[in-house]
DSSP file (Angstrom, degrees, kcal/mol; ACC not computed):
  #  RESIDUE AA STRUCTURE BP1 BP2  ACC     N-H-->O    O-->H-N    N-H-->O    O-->H-N    TCO  KAPPA ALPHA  PHI   PSI    X-CA   Y-CA   Z-CA
    1    1 A I              0   0    0      0, 0.0    32,-2.5     0, 0.0     2,-0.4   0.000 360.0 360.0 360.0 129.7    0.0    0.0    0.0
    2    2 A N  E     -a   33   0A   0     30,-0.2     2,-0.5     2,-0.1    32,-0.2  -0.934 360.0-166.7-133.3 106.3    1.4    3.4   -1.0
    3    3 A T  E     +a   34   0A   0     30,-2.0    32,-1.5    -2,-0.4     2,-0.3  -0.837  25.3 157.8 -94.0 132.6   -0.5    6.5   -0.3
    4    4 A V        -     0   0    0     -2,-0.5     2,-0.3    30,-0.1    32,-0.1  -0.999  28.9-157.9-152.1 145.8    0.9    9.4   -2.2
    5    5 A N        -     0   0    0     -2,-0.3     3,-0.1    30,-0.2     6,-0.1  -0.927  37.5 -98.4-120.3 154.6   -0.1   12.9   -3.4
    6    6 A D    >   -     0   0    0     -2,-0.3     3,-2.0     4,-0.2    62,-0.1  -0.350  61.7 -71.7 -67.6 155.5    1.6   14.8   -6.2
    7    7 A F  T 3  S-     0   0    0      1,-0.3    68,-0.2    68,-0.1    -1,-0.2  -0.209 114.6  -5.1 -56.1 123.0    4.1   17.4   -5.2
    8    8 A G  T 3  S+     0   0    0     66,-0.9    -1,-0.3     1,-0.2    67,-0.1   0.377 104.4 119.4  80.6  -5.6    2.4   20.5   -3.6
    9    9 A L  S <  S-     0   0    0     -3,-2.0    -1,-0.2     1,-0.2    -4,-0.1  -0.310  78.1 -59.5 -89.5 176.9   -1.2   19.3   -4.3
   10   10 A E        -     0   0    0     -3,-0.1    -1,-0.2     1,-0.1    -4,-0.2  -0.226  61.3-123.0 -54.8 137.7   -3.9   18.6   -1.7
   11   11 A R        -     0   0    0     -3,-0.1     2,-0.2     1,-0.1    26,-0.1  -0.472  25.0 -97.4 -84.1 156.7   -2.9   15.9    0.7
   12   12 A N        -     0   0    0     23,-0.3    26,-2.5    -2,-0.1     2,-0.3  -0.522  46.4-161.1 -69.7 139.7   -4.8   12.7    1.4
   13   13 A K  E     +e   38   0B   0      1,-0.2    26,-0.2    24,-0.2    27,-0.1  -0.946  52.4   7.7-131.2 148.7   -7.0   12.9    4.5
   14   14 A D  E    S+     0   0B   0     24,-2.2     2,-0.4    -2,-0.3    26,-0.2   0.943  72.6 172.0  53.1  63.8   -8.7   10.5    6.9
   15   15 A I  E     -e   40   0B   0     24,-1.0    26,-3.0    23,-0.2     2,-0.5  -0.871  17.1-162.7-103.5 133.9   -7.2    7.3    5.6
   16   16 A F  E     -e   41   0B   0     -2,-0.4     2,-0.6    24,-0.2    26,-0.2  -0.971  10.8-179.1-120.6 119.7   -7.8    4.0    7.6
   17   17 A I  E     +e   42   0B   0     24,-3.1    26,-2.3    -2,-0.5     2,-0.4  -0.929  28.3 161.7-115.7 100.1   -5.5    1.0    6.9
   18   18 A V  E     -e   43   0B   0     -2,-0.6    26,-0.2    24,-0.2    27,-0.1  -0.975  46.0  -0.5-134.8 133.6   -7.0   -1.7    9.2
   19   19 A G  S    S+     0   0    0     24,-1.6     2,-0.2    -2,-0.4    26,-0.2   0.769  79.3 145.2  69.8  33.4   -6.9   -5.5    9.6
   20   20 A N        -     0   0    0     23,-0.3    26,-2.8    -3,-0.1     2,-0.4  -0.670  40.9-140.4 -99.6 157.1   -4.7   -6.4    6.7
   21   21 A W  E     -i   46   0C   0     -2,-0.2     2,-0.4    24,-0.2    26,-0.2  -0.963  18.9-169.6-110.8 134.4   -2.1   -9.3    6.3
   22   22 A F  E     +i   47   0C   0     24,-2.5    26,-2.2    -2,-0.4     2,-0.3  -0.994  19.2 141.6-126.9 131.0    1.1   -8.5    4.5
   23   23 A F  E     +     0   0C   0     -2,-0.4     2,-0.3    24,-0.2    27,-0.2  -0.962  34.6  52.7-156.0 161.5    3.8  -11.1    3.4
   24   24 A G  E    S-i   50   0C   0     25,-1.1    27,-2.7    24,-0.4     2,-0.4  -0.762  89.4 -25.9 113.2-160.0    6.0  -11.6    0.4
   25   25 A K  E     -i   51   0C   0     -2,-0.3     2,-0.3    25,-0.2    27,-0.2  -0.768  55.1-171.8 -99.9 140.4    8.6   -9.4   -1.4
   26   26 A Y  E     -i   52   0C   0     25,-2.3    27,-3.8    -2,-0.4     3,-0.2  -0.972   5.6-157.6-133.9 146.5    8.3   -5.6   -1.4
   27   27 A S    >   +     0   0    0     -2,-0.3     3,-1.0    25,-0.2    27,-0.1  -0.586  66.8  48.5-115.0 176.3   10.2   -2.9   -3.3
   28   28 A Y  T 3  S-     0   0    0      1,-0.2    -1,-0.2    -2,-0.2    28,-0.1   0.645 118.7 -78.1  63.0  18.4   10.9    0.8   -2.7
   29   29 A G  T 3  S+     0   0    0     -3,-0.2    32,-1.5    30,-0.1     2,-0.3   0.389 107.3  71.9  84.7  -5.3   11.9    0.1    0.8
   30   30 A A  E <   - b   0  61A   0     -3,-1.0     3,-0.2    30,-0.2    32,-0.2  -1.000  55.1-154.8-147.9 145.2    8.5   -0.3    2.6
   31   31 A V  E    S+     0   0A   0     30,-2.4     2,-0.5    -2,-0.3    31,-0.2   0.918 102.8  19.7 -74.5 -49.1    5.6   -2.8    2.8
   32   32 A L  E    S- b   0  63A   0     30,-1.4    32,-2.7    29,-0.3     2,-0.5  -0.967  78.9-178.1-126.3 112.0    3.2    0.0    3.7
   33   33 A R  E     -ab   2  64A   0    -32,-2.5   -30,-2.0    -2,-0.5     2,-0.5  -0.948   4.9-175.0-121.7 117.8    4.3    3.6    2.8
   34   34 A C  E     -ab   3  65A   0     30,-2.8    32,-2.6    -2,-0.5     2,-0.5  -0.935   7.9-162.1-114.5 129.3    2.3    6.7    3.6
   35   35 A Q  E     - b   0  66A   0    -32,-1.5   -23,-0.3    -2,-0.5    32,-0.2  -0.944  63.0 -27.3-125.1 116.3    3.4   10.1    2.4
   36   36 A S  S    S+     0   0    0     30,-2.3    40,-0.1    -2,-0.5    -1,-0.1   0.755  85.9 162.7  61.7  30.3    2.3   13.5    3.7
   37   37 A D        -     0   0    0     29,-0.2    42,-2.0   -26,-0.1     2,-0.5  -0.432  30.4-146.2 -78.2 153.7   -1.1   12.2    4.9
   38   38 A V  E    S+ef  13  79B   0    -26,-2.5   -24,-2.2    40,-0.2   -23,-0.2  -0.988  80.2   9.0-121.1 128.2   -3.4   14.0    7.4
   39   39 A G  E    S+     0   0B   0     40,-2.3   -24,-1.0    -2,-0.5     2,-0.4   0.950  83.8 171.5  73.0  49.3   -5.5   11.9    9.7
   40   40 A L  E     -ef  15  81B   0     40,-0.8    42,-2.6    39,-0.5     2,-0.5  -0.803  16.3-169.1 -98.6 130.8   -4.0    8.5    9.0
   41   41 A T  E     -ef  16  82B   0    -26,-3.0   -24,-3.1    -2,-0.4     2,-0.6  -0.980   7.4-179.2-120.3 120.4   -4.8    5.4   11.1
   42   42 A I  E     +ef  17  83B   0     40,-3.2    42,-2.4    -2,-0.5     2,-0.4  -0.957  26.4 160.1-116.4 109.7   -2.8    2.2   10.6
   43   43 A E  E     -ef  18  84B   0    -26,-2.3   -24,-1.6    -2,-0.6   -23,-0.3  -0.985  46.7  -0.8-141.7 140.9   -4.3   -0.4   13.0
   44   44 A D  S    S+     0   0    0     40,-1.8     2,-0.3    -2,-0.4    42,-0.2   0.815  79.2 148.5  58.0  39.2   -4.5   -4.1   13.6
   45   45 A N        -     0   0    0     39,-0.3    42,-2.8   -26,-0.2     2,-0.4  -0.752  34.8-144.6 -99.6 150.0   -2.3   -5.1   10.6
   46   46 A S  E     -ij  21  87C   0    -26,-2.8   -24,-2.5    -2,-0.3     2,-0.4  -0.948   9.4-166.8-120.5 139.2    0.0   -8.2   10.5
   47   47 A F  E     +ij  22  88C   0     40,-2.5    42,-2.4    -2,-0.4    43,-0.7  -0.986  15.5 163.5-124.3 130.9    3.3   -8.6    8.8
   48   48 A A  E     -     0   0C   0    -26,-2.2   -24,-0.4    -2,-0.4    44,-0.1  -0.996  60.8  -2.3-149.5 137.8    5.0  -12.0    8.3
   49   49 A L  E    S+     0   0C   0     -2,-0.3   -25,-1.1    42,-0.3     2,-0.3   0.820  76.3 172.1  53.5  39.3    7.8  -13.3    6.1
   50   50 A C  E     +i   24   0C   0     41,-0.3    43,-3.0   -27,-0.2    44,-0.4  -0.614   5.4 179.9 -80.1 135.8    8.4  -10.0    4.4
   51   51 A D  E     -i   25   0C   0    -27,-2.7   -25,-2.3    -2,-0.3     2,-0.2  -0.880  31.2 -91.4-133.2 164.5   11.5   -9.8    2.2
   52   52 A I  E     -i   26   0C   0     -2,-0.3   -25,-0.2   -27,-0.2    43,-0.1  -0.570  37.1-140.2 -81.6 141.6   13.1   -7.2    0.0
   53   53 A G    >   -     0   0    0    -27,-3.8     3,-0.6    -2,-0.2   -27,-0.1  -0.230  29.2 -95.8 -91.8-175.4   12.2   -6.8   -3.7
   54   54 A T  T 3  S+     0   0    0      1,-0.2   -27,-0.1    -2,-0.1    -2,-0.0   0.673 117.5  50.5 -79.2 -19.9   14.4   -6.1   -6.7
   55   55 A L  T 3  S+     0   0    0      2,-0.0    -1,-0.2     3,-0.0   -28,-0.1   0.458  82.5 119.3-100.0  -2.6   13.8   -2.3   -6.8
   56   56 A S    <   -     0   0    0     -3,-0.6     4,-0.1   -30,-0.2   -29,-0.1  -0.195  68.1-127.6 -70.1 157.3   14.5   -1.5   -3.2
   57   57 A A        -     0   0    0      2,-0.3    -1,-0.1     1,-0.0     3,-0.1   0.225  66.3 -80.9 -87.7  13.1   17.3    0.9   -2.1
   58   58 A G  S    S+     0   0    0      1,-0.4    38,-3.7    38,-0.1    39,-0.6   0.518 105.7  77.7 102.9   2.1   18.7   -1.7    0.3
   59   59 A S  E     - c   0  97A   0     36,-0.3    -1,-0.4    37,-0.2     2,-0.3  -0.940  55.2-159.8-138.1 164.6   16.5   -1.3    3.3
   60   60 A L  E     + c   0  98A   0     37,-2.7    39,-2.0    -2,-0.3     2,-0.3  -0.988   7.6 179.8-148.5 134.0   13.0   -2.5    4.2
   61   61 A S  E     -bc  30  99A   0    -32,-1.5   -30,-2.4    -2,-0.3   -29,-0.3  -0.952  26.2-141.6-129.0 154.3   10.4   -1.4    6.8
   62   62 A C  E    S+     0   0A   0     37,-1.9   -30,-1.4    -2,-0.3     2,-0.4   0.908  93.7  21.3 -76.9 -43.8    7.0   -2.7    7.5
   63   63 A I  E    S+bc  32 101A   0     37,-2.3    39,-2.9    36,-0.3     2,-0.4  -0.983  70.1 178.4-129.9 121.3    5.4    0.7    8.2
   64   64 A T  E     -bc  33 102A   0    -32,-2.7   -30,-2.8    -2,-0.4     2,-0.5  -0.984   7.9-175.4-120.6 130.1    6.9    4.0    6.8
   65   65 A V  E     +bc  34 103A   0     37,-2.6    39,-2.6    -2,-0.4     2,-0.3  -0.993  23.8 163.3-123.0 123.8    5.3    7.4    7.3
   66   66 A V  E     -bc  35 104A   0    -32,-2.6   -30,-2.3    -2,-0.5     2,-0.4  -0.934  44.4-104.0-142.5 154.7    7.2   10.1    5.5
   67   67 A T        -     0   0    0     37,-1.2     2,-0.3    -2,-0.3    39,-0.1  -0.702  49.4-115.2 -77.6 131.2    7.1   13.7    4.2
   68   68 A R  S    S+     0   0    0      8,-0.4     7,-0.3    -2,-0.4   -60,-0.1  -0.539  73.6   4.0 -71.5 128.1    6.5   13.6    0.4
   69   69 A N  S    S-     0   0    0     -2,-0.3     6,-0.2     1,-0.1     5,-0.1   0.554  76.1-101.5  79.7 143.1    9.3   15.0   -1.8
   70   70 A P  S    S+     0   0    0      0, 0.0    39,-2.3     0, 0.0     2,-0.4   0.563  92.5  91.7 -69.4  -9.9   12.7   16.3   -1.0
   71   71 A S    >>  -     0   0    0     37,-0.2     3,-1.1    38,-0.1     4,-0.9  -0.759  69.8-142.7 -97.4 132.9   11.7   19.9   -1.3
   72   72 A A  T 34 S+     0   0    0     -2,-0.4    42,-0.3     1,-0.3    -1,-0.1   0.753 102.5  46.4 -61.0 -25.8   10.5   21.9    1.7
   73   73 A S  T 34 S+     0   0    0      1,-0.1    -1,-0.3    40,-0.1     3,-0.1   0.582  98.4  71.9 -93.3 -10.8    8.0   23.8   -0.4
   74   74 A A  T <4 S+     0   0    0     -3,-1.1   -66,-0.9     1,-0.2     2,-0.4   0.924 107.3   2.9 -77.2 -46.7    6.6   20.8   -2.3
   75   75 A S     <  -     0   0    0     -4,-0.9    -1,-0.2    -7,-0.3   -39,-0.1  -1.000  68.7-122.3-145.3 139.3    4.5   18.9    0.3
   76   76 A D        -     0   0    0     -2,-0.4    -8,-0.4   -40,-0.1     3,-0.1  -0.472  41.6 -98.0 -78.2 156.9    3.7   19.5    4.0
   77   77 A P        -     0   0    0      0, 0.0    -1,-0.1     0, 0.0   -10,-0.1  -0.221  47.9 -82.4 -71.7 162.6    4.6   16.8    6.5
   78   78 A P        -     0   0    0      0, 0.0    39,-1.4     0, 0.0     2,-0.3  -0.280  47.4-167.6 -62.7 150.1    2.1   14.2    7.8
   79   79 A R  E     +fg  38 117B   0    -42,-2.0   -40,-2.3    37,-0.2   -39,-0.5  -0.989  58.0  19.5-139.1 147.5   -0.2   15.2   10.7
   80   80 A G  E    S+     0   0B   0     37,-1.7   -40,-0.8    -2,-0.3     2,-0.4   0.955  74.5 174.4  62.7  54.4   -2.5   13.3   13.0
   81   81 A I  E     -fg  40 119B   0     37,-2.5    39,-2.7    36,-0.2     2,-0.5  -0.815  14.5-172.8-101.9 133.0   -0.9    9.9   12.6
   82   82 A R  E     +fg  41 120B   0    -42,-2.6   -40,-3.2    -2,-0.4     2,-0.6  -0.985   7.1 179.3-126.3 120.7   -2.0    6.8   14.6
   83   83 A I  E     +fg  42 121B   0     37,-3.1    39,-2.1    -2,-0.5     2,-0.4  -0.926  24.6 167.0-122.3 102.5   -0.1    3.5   14.4
   84   84 A I  E     -fg  43 122B   0    -42,-2.4   -40,-1.8    -2,-0.6   -39,-0.3  -0.950  48.3 -11.1-131.3 134.4   -1.9    1.1   16.8
   85   85 A G  S    S+     0   0    0     37,-2.1     2,-0.2    -2,-0.4    39,-0.2   0.752  76.7 153.0  61.3  32.3   -1.9   -2.6   17.6
   86   86 A N        -     0   0    0     36,-0.2    39,-2.5   -42,-0.2     2,-0.4  -0.621  27.3-151.4 -93.0 157.5    0.1   -3.8   14.5
   87   87 A R  E     -jk  46 125C   0    -42,-2.8   -40,-2.5    -2,-0.2     2,-0.6  -0.980  18.2-163.3-133.4 139.9    2.1   -7.1   14.7
   88   88 A A  E     -jk  47 126C   0     37,-1.9    39,-0.9    -2,-0.4   -40,-0.2  -0.974   9.5-171.0-117.0 113.3    5.2   -8.4   13.0
   89   89 A L  S    S+     0   0    0    -42,-2.4     2,-0.3    -2,-0.6   -41,-0.2   0.763  72.7  15.9 -80.6 -24.5    5.1  -12.1   13.6
   90   90 A Y  S    S-     0   0    0    -43,-0.7   -40,-0.2    -3,-0.1    38,-0.1  -0.922  88.7-100.4-138.2 162.5    8.7  -12.6   12.2
   91   91 A G        -     0   0    0     42,-0.7   -41,-0.3    -2,-0.3   -42,-0.3  -0.129  52.7 -81.2 -70.3 180.0   11.5  -10.3   11.5
   92   92 A L  B     -M  134   0D   0     42,-1.7    42,-1.7   -43,-0.1   -41,-0.2  -0.636  29.6-150.1 -85.9 146.8   12.3   -9.1    8.0
   93   93 A A  S    S+     0   0    0    -43,-3.0     2,-0.3    -2,-0.3   -42,-0.2   0.453  71.1  36.1 -97.0  -2.2   14.2  -11.3    5.7
   94   94 A G  S    S+     0   0    0    -44,-0.4   -34,-0.1    40,-0.1   -41,-0.1  -0.991  74.6  61.4-150.9 155.6   16.0   -8.8    3.6
   95   95 A G        -     0   0    0     -2,-0.3   -36,-0.3   -36,-0.1     3,-0.1   0.101  67.7-105.6 107.7 143.5   17.6   -5.3    3.6
   96   96 A A  S    S+     0   0    0    -38,-3.7     2,-0.5     1,-0.2   -37,-0.2   0.943 115.0  36.5 -67.6 -47.4   20.5   -3.7    5.4
   97   97 A A  E    S-c   59   0A   0    -39,-0.6   -37,-2.7     2,-0.0     2,-0.5  -0.923  74.0-171.0-104.2 131.4   18.2   -1.8    7.7
   98   98 A R  E     +c   60   0A   0     -2,-0.5    38,-2.3   -39,-0.2    39,-1.8  -0.942  13.1 175.7-126.7 105.9   15.1   -3.7    8.8
   99   99 A I  E     -cd  61 137A   0    -39,-2.0   -37,-1.9    -2,-0.5   -36,-0.3  -0.930  27.4-160.4-122.9 131.9   12.7   -1.5   10.6
  100  100 A F  E    S+     0   0A   0     37,-1.9   -37,-2.3    -2,-0.4     2,-0.4   0.979  87.2  13.3 -71.2 -59.2    9.2   -2.3   11.9
  101  101 A I  E    S+cd  63 139A   0     37,-2.1    39,-2.8   -39,-0.2     2,-0.5  -0.986  70.5 179.7-125.6 123.0    7.9    1.3   12.2
  102  102 A Y  E     +cd  64 140A   0    -39,-2.9   -37,-2.6    -2,-0.4     2,-0.5  -0.960   4.6 178.7-130.2 114.2    9.7    4.2   10.6
  103  103 A V  E     +cd  65 141A   0     37,-2.3    39,-2.7    -2,-0.5     2,-0.4  -0.958  18.3 166.4-111.9 117.7    8.5    7.8   10.9
  104  104 A H  E     -cd  66 142A   0    -39,-2.6   -37,-1.2    -2,-0.5     2,-0.3  -0.989  39.1-167.5-145.7 146.4   10.7   10.4    9.2
  105  105 A N        +     0   0    0     37,-2.5    40,-1.5    -2,-0.4    41,-0.4  -0.608  55.2 131.7-117.8  64.1   10.8   14.0    8.0
  106  106 A D        +     0   0    0     -2,-0.3   -39,-0.1    38,-0.2    -2,-0.1  -0.283  27.4  59.4-105.5-174.0   14.0   13.7    6.0
  107  107 A W        +     0   0    0      1,-0.2     2,-0.5    -2,-0.1    -1,-0.1   0.681  57.9 157.3  68.3  23.5   15.4   14.5    2.5
  108  108 A D        -     0   0    0     -3,-0.2    -1,-0.2     1,-0.2   -37,-0.2  -0.690  21.6-175.7 -80.0 124.0   14.9   18.3    2.7
  109  109 A V        +     0   0    0    -39,-2.3     2,-0.2    -2,-0.5    -1,-0.2   0.513  69.8  37.1 -92.8  -7.5   17.3   20.0    0.3
  110  110 A G  S    S-     0   0    0    -40,-0.4     2,-0.3    35,-0.0     3,-0.2  -0.516  89.8 -92.1-125.5-163.7   16.2   23.5    1.4
  111  111 A N  S    S+     0   0    0     -2,-0.2   -39,-0.1     1,-0.1    -2,-0.1  -0.716  86.4  51.5-110.1 162.2   15.3   25.2    4.6
  112  112 A G        +     0   0    0     -2,-0.3    -1,-0.1     1,-0.3    34,-0.1   0.531  57.3 158.8  96.5   6.3   11.9   25.8    6.2
  113  113 A R        -     0   0    0     32,-0.4    -1,-0.3    -3,-0.2   -40,-0.1  -0.404  39.2-124.7 -62.6 138.2   10.3   22.4    6.3
  114  114 A K        -     0   0    0    -42,-0.3     2,-0.1     1,-0.1    31,-0.1  -0.405  29.6-101.8 -76.0 157.8    7.5   22.1    8.9
  115  115 A P        -     0   0    0      0, 0.0     2,-0.3     0, 0.0    33,-0.3  -0.482  30.8-105.4 -78.4 153.3    7.6   19.4   11.6
  116  116 A I  E     - h   0 148B   0     31,-2.0    33,-2.7    -2,-0.1     2,-0.4  -0.645  47.5-159.1 -67.8 132.2    5.7   16.2   11.6
  117  117 A F  E     +gh  79 149B   0    -39,-1.4   -37,-1.7    -2,-0.3   -36,-0.2  -0.963  48.6  14.0-128.8 134.6    3.0   16.9   14.2
  118  118 A G  E     +     0   0B   0     31,-1.8   -37,-2.5    -2,-0.4     2,-0.5   0.998  63.2 167.8  74.4  73.2    0.8   14.5   16.2
  119  119 A V  E     -gh  81 151B   0     31,-1.9    33,-3.3    30,-0.2     2,-0.5  -0.964  13.0-172.1-118.9 128.8    2.0   11.0   16.1
  120  120 A E  E     -gh  82 152B   0    -39,-2.7   -37,-3.1    -2,-0.5     2,-0.5  -0.984   3.3-178.3-121.4 122.2    0.7    8.2   18.4
  121  121 A I  E     +gh  83 153B   0     31,-3.0    33,-2.1    -2,-0.5     2,-0.4  -0.961  21.9 160.2-120.1 109.1    2.5    4.8   18.3
  122  122 A R  E     -gh  84 154B   0    -39,-2.1   -37,-2.1    -2,-0.5   -36,-0.2  -0.986  47.7  -1.9-141.3 138.8    0.7    2.5   20.7
  123  123 A G  S    S+     0   0    0     31,-1.5     2,-0.2    -2,-0.4    33,-0.2   0.703  75.1 151.8  64.0  25.4    0.4   -1.2   21.4
  124  124 A N        -     0   0    0     30,-0.2    33,-2.5   -39,-0.2     2,-0.4  -0.601  25.7-160.5 -90.1 152.0    2.5   -2.6   18.6
  125  125 A R  E     +kl  87 157C   0    -39,-2.5   -37,-1.9    -2,-0.2     2,-0.3  -0.989  15.8 161.2-134.5 137.6    4.3   -5.9   18.8
  126  126 A C  E     -kl  88 158C   0     31,-1.9    33,-0.8    -2,-0.4     2,-0.3  -0.991  11.5-168.1-151.2 159.5    7.3   -7.4   16.9
  127  127 A S        -     0   0    0    -39,-0.9    33,-0.1    -2,-0.3    34,-0.1  -0.981  19.5-141.8-145.4 157.9    9.8  -10.1   17.4
  128  128 A S        -     0   0    0     -2,-0.3     6,-0.2   -38,-0.1   -38,-0.1  -0.913  19.0-179.9-118.8  97.3   13.0  -11.3   15.8
  129  129 A P        +     0   0    0      0, 0.0     2,-0.3     0, 0.0     5,-0.1   0.708  62.1   5.8 -77.7 -17.2   13.0  -15.1   15.8
  130  130 A S  S    S-     0   0    0      3,-1.4    31,-0.1     1,-0.0   -39,-0.0  -0.919  75.1 -98.6-153.4 175.3   16.4  -15.7   14.2
  131  131 A A  S    S+     0   0    0     -2,-0.3     3,-0.2     1,-0.2    -1,-0.0   0.542 122.3  47.1 -80.8  -6.3   19.6  -14.2   12.9
  132  132 A T  S    S+     0   0    0      1,-0.2     2,-0.6   -41,-0.0    -1,-0.2   0.701 115.0  44.1-104.3 -22.2   18.2  -14.3    9.3
  133  133 A E  S    S+     0   0    0      2,-0.0    -3,-1.4   -40,-0.0   -42,-0.7  -0.896  88.6 121.4-119.9  98.6   14.7  -12.8   10.1
  134  134 A Y  B     -M   92   0D   0    -42,-1.7   -42,-1.7    -2,-0.6     2,-0.4  -0.870  55.3-115.9-148.0 175.6   15.2   -9.9   12.3
  135  135 A F        -     0   0    0     -2,-0.3    26,-2.0   -44,-0.2   -36,-0.2  -0.981   5.2-165.1-118.5 134.1   14.7   -6.1   12.9
  136  136 A T  S    S+     0   0    0    -38,-2.3     2,-0.3    -2,-0.4   -37,-0.2   0.730  87.8  20.4 -83.0 -24.9   17.5   -3.7   13.3
  137  137 A S  E     -d   99   0A   0    -39,-1.8   -37,-1.9     1,-0.1    -1,-0.3  -0.988  56.1-165.0-143.7 134.0   15.1   -1.1   14.7
  138  138 A F  E    S+     0   0A   0     -2,-0.3   -37,-2.1     1,-0.3     2,-0.4   0.954  89.3   4.7 -76.1 -58.1   11.6   -1.6   16.3
  139  139 A I  E     -d  101   0A   0    -39,-0.2     2,-0.5   -40,-0.1    -1,-0.3  -0.993  69.9-175.6-131.3 124.8   10.6    2.1   16.1
  140  140 A L  E     -d  102   0A   0    -39,-2.8   -37,-2.3    -2,-0.4     2,-0.5  -0.973   0.5-175.8-124.4 120.3   12.8    4.6   14.4
  141  141 A I  E     +d  103   0A   0     -2,-0.5     2,-0.4   -39,-0.2   -37,-0.2  -0.964   4.9 176.9-121.1 128.5   11.7    8.3   14.5
  142  142 A S  E     +d  104   0A   0    -39,-2.7   -37,-2.5    -2,-0.5     3,-0.1  -0.979  17.4 166.4-134.9 118.9   13.8   10.8   12.5
  143  143 A G    >>  +     0   0    0     -2,-0.4     4,-2.0   -39,-0.2     3,-0.7  -0.181  25.8 146.1-116.0  39.7   13.0   14.5   12.3
  144  144 A S  T 34 S+     0   0    0      1,-0.3   -38,-0.2     2,-0.2    -1,-0.1   0.686  72.6  24.7 -60.4 -27.3   16.3   15.6   10.9
  145  145 A H  T 34 S+     0   0    0    -40,-1.5   -32,-0.4    -3,-0.1    -1,-0.3   0.497 141.5  12.0-118.4  -3.7   15.3   18.4    8.6
  146  146 A G  T <4 S-     0   0    0     -3,-0.7    -2,-0.2   -41,-0.4   -40,-0.1   0.386  97.2-135.2-145.6 -13.4   12.0   19.7   10.0
  147  147 A G     <  -     0   0    0     -4,-2.0   -31,-2.0   -42,-0.3     2,-0.3  -0.138  15.0 -93.2  81.6-179.8   11.7   18.0   13.4
  148  148 A M  E     -h  116   0B   0    -33,-0.3     2,-0.3    -5,-0.1   -31,-0.2  -0.975  31.1-169.7-135.9 144.1    8.8   16.2   15.1
  149  149 A E  E     +h  117   0B   0    -33,-2.7   -31,-1.8    -2,-0.3   -30,-0.2  -0.996  64.7  11.8-137.5 144.6    6.2   17.6   17.5
  150  150 A D  E    S+     0   0B   0     -2,-0.3   -31,-1.9   -33,-0.2     2,-0.5   0.946  74.6 167.1  58.0  55.7    3.7   15.9   19.8
  151  151 A V  E     -h  119   0B   0    -33,-0.2     2,-0.5    -3,-0.1    -1,-0.2  -0.895  13.8-170.2-103.3 128.0    4.9   12.4   19.4
  152  152 A R  E     +h  120   0B   0    -33,-3.3   -31,-3.0    -2,-0.5     2,-0.4  -0.977   7.2 178.3-123.9 122.2    3.6    9.8   21.8
  153  153 A L  E     +h  121   0B   0     -2,-0.5     2,-0.3   -33,-0.2   -31,-0.2  -0.988  17.6 144.1-122.7 126.8    4.9    6.2   22.2
  154  154 A F  E     +h  122   0B   0    -33,-2.1   -31,-1.5    -2,-0.4   -30,-0.2  -0.972  52.0  16.4-163.4 151.1    3.5    3.8   24.7
  155  155 A D  S    S+     0   0    0     -2,-0.3     2,-0.4     1,-0.2   -33,-0.1   0.723  76.0 144.8  63.3  26.8    2.7    0.1   25.3
  156  156 A N        -     0   0    0    -33,-0.2     2,-0.4   -35,-0.2    -1,-0.2  -0.793  29.4-167.2 -94.3 137.1    4.9   -1.1   22.4
  157  157 A I  E     +l  125   0C   0    -33,-2.5   -31,-1.9    -2,-0.4     2,-0.3  -0.982  20.8 145.3-127.9 122.8    6.7   -4.5   22.9
  158  158 A G  E     -l  126   0C   0     -2,-0.4     2,-0.4   -33,-0.2   -31,-0.2  -0.990  33.9-145.1-151.8 159.7    9.4   -5.6   20.5
  159  159 A T        -     0   0    0    -33,-0.8     2,-0.4    -2,-0.3   -24,-0.2  -0.961  17.1-165.2-120.6 145.5   12.7   -7.4   20.2
  160  160 A V        -     0   0    0     -2,-0.4     2,-0.6   -26,-0.1   -24,-0.2  -0.939  21.0-122.7-127.8 154.3   15.5   -6.5   17.8
  161  161 A Y        -     0   0    0    -26,-2.0     2,-0.6    -2,-0.4   -27,-0.1  -0.841  23.5-154.0 -97.9 124.7   18.5   -8.4   16.7
  162  162 A L        -     0   0    0     -2,-0.6     3,-0.2     1,-0.2   -26,-0.1  -0.880  10.5-165.6-103.5 121.9   21.8   -6.7   17.4
  163  163 A K  S    S+     0   0    0     -2,-0.6     2,-0.5     1,-0.3    -1,-0.2   0.839  86.9  32.5 -68.1 -34.2   24.7   -7.6   15.1
  164  164 A D        +     0   0    0      1,-0.1    -1,-0.3     5,-0.1     0, 0.0  -0.948  59.9 164.1-128.1 110.1   27.2   -6.0   17.5
  165  165 A I        +     0   0    0     -2,-0.5    -1,-0.1    -3,-0.2    -2,-0.0   0.089  30.3 135.7-113.0  23.6   26.4   -6.1   21.2
  166  166 A S  S  > S-     0   0    0      1,-0.1     4,-2.7     4,-0.0     5,-0.2  -0.283  70.5-106.6 -62.7 159.2   29.9   -5.3   22.4
  167  167 A A  H  > S+     0   0    0      1,-0.2     4,-1.8     2,-0.2     5,-0.1   0.894 120.0  45.4 -57.7 -43.8   30.0   -2.7   25.2
  168  168 A T  H  > S+     0   0    0      1,-0.2     4,-0.6     2,-0.2    -1,-0.2   0.885 114.8  46.8 -69.8 -38.3   31.3    0.0   23.0
  169  169 A G  H  4 S+     0   0    0      1,-0.2     3,-0.2     2,-0.2    -2,-0.2   0.837 114.1  48.3 -71.3 -32.9   28.8   -0.7   20.2
  170  170 A F  H  < S+     0   0    0     -4,-2.7    -2,-0.2     1,-0.2    -1,-0.2   0.825 112.0  48.4 -75.4 -32.2   25.9   -0.9   22.6
  171  171 A L  H  < S+     0   0    0     -4,-1.8    -1,-0.2    -5,-0.2    -2,-0.2   0.537  82.5 111.6 -89.2  -6.1   26.7    2.4   24.5
  172  172 A Q     <  +     0   0    0     -4,-0.6     2,-0.3    -3,-0.2    -3,-0.0  -0.429  39.9 146.3 -71.1 145.2   27.2    4.6   21.5
  173  173 A G              0   0    0     -2,-0.1    -2,-0.0     1,-0.0    -3,-0.0  -0.962 360.0 360.0-163.4 173.1   24.6    7.3   21.0
  174  174 A G              0   0    0     -2,-0.3    -2,-0.0     0, 0.0    -1,-0.0   0.388 360.0 360.0-124.1 360.0   24.0   10.7   19.8
């Protein structure tokens, strides 16, 4: 599923993606990718045995919410996002970065991008059963070029596979 609007045009509003099963190969880096939506609910979906397709850029996420287009003036960021009660029954089988939920306001080539506002991530579950089917990140939030405001995370349970769990690798942060 890919929700998208053309650059600078009216954004999609009040979208509900509820009760779906996803498995198989996916391209373009995400199983479910939502771009610059307003009033988006992603709830009670299941992901299993997802693998990377031939067109991907080398990473894969189950759920991605992103600002559409690399230009700050082209599309406003997402607002009013609810990601609730989704499940990943197995880790991802492909990609350098394997992320369950990825919310980002990246790729701005100019200045002045507005922040992503109003994100609730609640009651999601994921697991990494093996060294071949795993997540490198359970929830990854990146507001690097416009920031994030009013982000709420609670009651999420997940396990991730760490390739390097040495003391120095584990304690590094920014």
